[in-house]
C-alpha positions, -999 to +999 in steps of 0.1 A: -136-292-543-127-302-506-146-332-489-129-319-456-156-305-429-131-284-411-105-264-414-064-264-401-047-235-386-008-234-384+019-203-374+048-189-363+069-163-350+098-139-361+107-112-338+118-087-368+139-065-343+161-098-340+156-117-374+150-148-358+123-170-347+103-160-314+106-197-295+087-199-262+059-181-270+025-191-252-002-191-287-037-202-277-060-213-306-104-202-304-130-208-325-168-200-331-192-208-356-211-178-362-205-141-365-223-137-332-215-173-315-195-173-281-157-180-283-147-213-277-115-224-260-099-257-287-061-253-270-028-244-272+006-248-274+043-231-271+062-220-302+097-240-309+131-226-312+117-225-352+088-202-336+064-225-346+035-236-327+032-270-342+005-286-316-028-262-330-055-286-325-081-290-357-111-259-349-143-281-348-169-287-377-189-255-382-163-234-376-165-200-396-140-176-370-107-183-357-087-166-328-051-170-319-038-153-293-006-149-287+010-140-250+043-121-263+045-100-227+069-129-212+094-136-243+095-097-240+105-097-205+130-123-206+145-110-242+147-072-222+161-096-191+192-113-213+200-083-230+202-067-198+222-094-183+248-093-215+252-054-214+244-039-181+260-009-184+225-006-214+202-015-182+182+024-194+180+018-227+152-005-227+115+007-232+098+003-197+073-029-199+058-042-228+037-024-255+015-049-266+015-078-239-011-098-261-015-102-294-050-116-305-058-124-343-090-131-359-098-142-390-123-165-413-121-196-424-141-221-446-138-258-445-115-279-460-086-249-463-052-246-444-048-211-428-014-207-416-009-171-401+029-158-392+033-131-368+056-105-376+068-091-342+088-066-328+090-048-297+068-017-302+043-033-333+034-063-347+022-077-386+003-108-401-008-120-434-022-149-447+014-180-455+011-208-474 
């Protein structure tokens, strides 16, 4: 049994449409202590070239729920702009706008546990799971 008083959280993003990590995505971490409690912003960072966000703060003692907010709109807009530069003839083949501009993942935590929550992302869908 662990004697830790807080949980820890990490994440990474894989762009499944490209088969590559999604770098440069802003990630924010929120926590609350109880189902009805207000969310408290704890901070965040951005994914690196490997799609990992290594600087997420530890949730405070008493945290029961955590939310990760991924700002994916800017990532897909940059990706679309880069694709248009590389292949101008295909400018009209992409989707207008971004279908999911933000992804918010909420999960329950217990003290002493580590939660790695990968985001598998593509322009029209996403999935998450508890990793290791």
